[in-house]
C-alpha positions as CSV (number, residue, x, y, z in Angstrom):
1,X,5.5,10.7,-27.2
2,X,4.9,8.3,-24.2
3,X,6.6,10.6,-21.8
4,X,5.7,13.6,-23.3
5,X,1.9,12.8,-23.3
6,X,2.3,11.5,-19.2
7,X,4.2,14.7,-18.7
8,X,1.3,16.8,-20.3
9,X,-1.4,14.7,-18.3
10,X,0.5,15.3,-15.2
11,X,0.6,19.0,-15.7
12,X,-3.2,19.3,-17.0
13,X,-4.3,17.3,-13.2
14,X,-2.0,19.7,-11.7
15,X,-3.5,22.8,-13.0
16,X,-6.9,21.2,-12.2
17,X,-6.4,20.7,-8.3
18,X,-4.8,24.3,-8.2
19,X,-8.4,25.5,-9.8
20,X,-10.2,23.2,-7.6
21,X,-8.1,24.5,-4.3
22,X,-8.6,28.3,-5.5
23,X,-12.4,27.9,-5.8
24,X,-12.9,26.0,-2.7
25,X,-11.3,28.9,-0.6
26,X,-13.6,31.1,-2.2
27,X,-16.3,29.5,-0.9
28,X,-17.6,28.3,-4.0
29,X,-20.3,25.3,-3.8
30,X,-18.8,21.8,-5.0
31,X,-20.0,22.0,-8.9
32,X,-20.8,18.2,-8.6
33,X,-23.0,18.9,-5.3
34,X,-22.2,15.7,-4.2
35,X,-23.3,16.7,-0.5
36,X,-24.2,20.0,1.8
37,X,-21.7,18.0,4.2
38,X,-18.5,19.5,3.7
39,X,-16.3,16.7,4.9
40,X,-18.1,14.7,1.8
41,X,-18.2,17.5,-1.0
42,X,-15.7,17.2,-3.7
43,X,-13.7,19.9,-2.6
44,X,-12.3,17.8,0.2
45,X,-11.3,14.9,-1.6
46,X,-7.7,15.4,-1.9
47,X,-5.0,13.6,0.0
48,X,-1.3,13.6,-0.1
49,X,1.2,10.8,-1.9
50,X,4.5,10.2,-2.7
51,X,4.3,10.5,-6.7
52,X,7.2,9.2,-9.5
53,X,7.7,12.4,-11.1
54,X,9.9,10.4,-13.9
55,X,12.1,7.4,-13.8
56,X,15.3,7.9,-11.6
57,X,16.6,8.4,-8.5
58,X,15.3,9.1,-5.0
59,X,15.2,13.1,-6.2
60,X,12.5,11.8,-8.6
61,X,9.9,11.4,-5.8
62,X,7.8,14.3,-5.0
63,X,5.1,14.7,-2.0
64,X,1.9,16.1,-4.3
65,X,-1.5,16.8,-3.8
66,X,-3.2,13.9,-5.5
67,X,-7.3,12.8,-5.7
68,X,-8.4,10.1,-3.1
69,X,-8.6,6.5,-4.1
70,X,-12.3,5.4,-5.0
71,X,-13.3,2.2,-3.2
72,X,-15.4,-1.1,-5.2
73,X,-17.6,-3.1,-3.4
74,X,-14.9,-5.8,-2.5
75,X,-12.6,-3.0,-0.7
76,X,-11.7,-1.1,1.9
77,X,-10.5,2.1,2.2
78,X,-7.5,2.9,4.6
79,X,-6.0,5.8,6.1
80,X,-2.4,5.1,6.4
81,X,-0.4,5.4,9.6
82,X,2.7,4.0,8.1
83,X,4.3,2.0,5.4
84,X,7.7,-0.1,4.4
85,X,10.5,-0.3,1.7
86,X,10.8,-3.1,-0.6
87,X,13.3,-3.4,-3.5
88,X,10.3,-3.6,-5.8
89,X,9.8,0.1,-4.4
90,X,13.2,1.1,-6.0
91,X,12.9,-1.0,-9.3
92,X,9.5,1.0,-10.1
93,X,10.9,4.4,-9.1
94,X,13.7,3.6,-11.7
95,X,11.1,2.6,-14.2
96,X,11.8,-1.2,-14.2
97,X,8.8,-2.4,-12.3
98,X,5.5,-0.8,-13.8
99,X,2.6,-1.2,-11.4
100,X,-0.4,-4.0,-12.5
101,X,-3.1,-2.8,-14.8
102,X,-5.8,-0.9,-12.5
103,X,-3.8,-0.6,-9.3
104,X,-2.7,2.6,-7.7
105,X,0.3,4.3,-9.6
106,X,2.1,4.9,-6.3
107,X,4.9,3.0,-4.6
108,X,4.7,1.0,-1.4
109,X,3.5,-2.7,-1.3
110,X,2.6,-2.6,2.9
111,X,0.9,-0.5,4.9
112,X,-0.9,-0.6,8.0
113,X,-3.7,2.0,9.4
114,X,-7.4,2.2,10.4
115,X,-10.1,1.8,7.9
116,X,-11.9,4.9,7.0
117,X,-14.5,3.0,4.9
118,X,-16.2,-0.1,3.4
119,X,-17.4,-1.6,-0.1
120,X,-20.8,-2.9,0.2
121,X,-19.5,-6.3,0.0
122,X,-17.3,-6.2,2.9
123,X,-18.7,-8.0,5.9
124,X,-15.7,-9.0,7.6
125,X,-14.0,-5.6,8.3
126,X,-15.8,-2.3,9.7
127,X,-15.0,1.3,10.1
128,X,-12.0,1.7,13.0
129,X,-10.4,-1.4,12.7
130,X,-6.7,-1.3,12.7
131,X,-5.0,-3.3,10.2
132,X,-2.5,-4.0,8.2
133,X,-2.7,-4.7,4.1
134,X,-0.6,-6.3,1.2
135,X,-0.8,-3.8,-1.5
136,X,-0.6,-4.1,-5.6
137,X,1.0,-0.3,-5.1
138,X,-0.4,2.9,-2.8
139,X,1.1,2.9,0.3
140,X,3.0,5.9,0.0
141,X,0.0,8.0,-0.1
142,X,-2.6,9.3,2.9
143,X,-4.9,6.8,1.8
144,X,-5.2,3.4,-0.2
145,X,-7.8,1.4,-1.3
146,X,-7.6,-2.6,-0.9
147,X,-9.1,-5.6,-1.4
148,X,-10.8,-6.8,1.6
149,X,-9.2,-10.4,0.9
150,X,-5.6,-8.5,1.5
151,X,-6.5,-7.3,4.8
152,X,-4.8,-8.4,7.9
153,X,-5.4,-8.0,11.7
154,X,-2.4,-6.3,13.2
155,X,-1.0,-8.9,15.1
156,X,-0.6,-9.2,18.8
157,X,2.3,-7.4,20.6
158,X,3.4,-5.4,17.3
159,X,2.5,-1.9,16.9
160,X,0.2,-0.1,14.4
161,X,3.4,1.5,13.1
162,X,5.6,-1.8,12.9
163,X,2.8,-3.8,11.4
164,X,3.2,-2.0,8.0
165,X,6.1,-4.4,7.4
166,X,4.5,-7.5,8.6
167,X,2.3,-8.5,4.9
168,X,5.1,-8.6,2.5
169,X,7.6,-11.2,4.3
170,X,4.4,-13.2,6.5
171,X,2.6,-13.7,2.8
172,X,5.9,-14.5,0.9
173,X,7.1,-17.1,3.6
174,X,3.5,-18.6,4.1
175,X,3.0,-18.9,0.4
176,X,5.7,-20.4,-0.8
177,X,7.2,-22.1,2.6
178,X,3.6,-23.9,3.9
179,X,1.5,-23.5,1.3
180,X,3.2,-24.6,-1.8
181,X,6.6,-26.3,-0.3
182,X,4.4,-28.1,2.9
183,X,7.1,-27.8,5.0
184,X,6.3,-29.9,8.3
185,X,7.4,-30.4,11.8
186,X,10.6,-32.6,11.9
187,X,11.8,-31.6,8.4
188,X,15.0,-29.7,7.8
189,X,14.8,-26.3,6.3
190,X,17.4,-24.4,4.4
191,X,17.3,-20.5,4.1
192,X,19.6,-18.6,1.9
193,X,19.9,-15.0,3.1
194,X,19.3,-15.7,6.4
195,X,19.9,-12.1,7.7
196,X,17.4,-10.6,5.6
197,X,13.6,-9.9,6.0
198,X,12.4,-13.0,4.5
199,X,15.2,-15.1,6.2
200,X,14.8,-13.5,9.7
201,X,11.0,-14.0,9.3
202,X,11.1,-17.9,7.7
203,X,13.5,-18.6,10.4
204,X,11.1,-17.7,13.9
205,X,8.4,-19.2,11.8
206,X,9.9,-22.7,10.9
207,X,11.1,-22.8,14.5
208,X,8.0,-22.5,15.7
209,X,6.6,-25.3,13.4
210,X,8.7,-27.4,14.8
211,X,11.2,-27.5,11.6
212,X,15.0,-27.6,11.8
213,X,16.2,-24.8,10.5
214,X,19.7,-24.2,8.7
215,X,20.9,-20.5,7.4
216,X,23.3,-19.2,4.9
217,X,24.1,-15.4,4.9
218,X,26.8,-13.2,3.3
């Protein structure tokens, strides 16, 4: 029943978008009369995103037109330059890792890009800033709304595109190794899976902070 309901809702949304597009192409005014400025008009509030049409393999992913995300007072809207692939994305695609309640339904747990707009309570970031961000979902889209506290500056020497793969590894390693385990200078640190993304990042930052590092890999 749930699958049938989801398919019905998805079909209805597609029909609505097609209807809006046809009316927009005919030059009809926006029914919500949000603004006389076309860039602010509801007709223009669409983007492309990778949609999981049904649980399964890579073939279930489709690029579709969807509605723009709406930002809250403490969020920023990022125009995505690049995103990254994490195992959680593949598990979500197979139907075994649902996004958190209220999060974007589209995959993508990190991204990089340029801030396009900011919420009323956001003071650290401004429109035009180039950033990367840790996401609850939504990186596989042209735009994504993100809580300002999950946004990071692009590190010096890293391109905007490469910065898309920075948030997950950096936040994971920093929170577990340094915030929770409190690894300190002079201590010995054993890393399992040293050739992974997490592993290679952990090796570098632990050595930089003065730890002796051992790794396993297989």
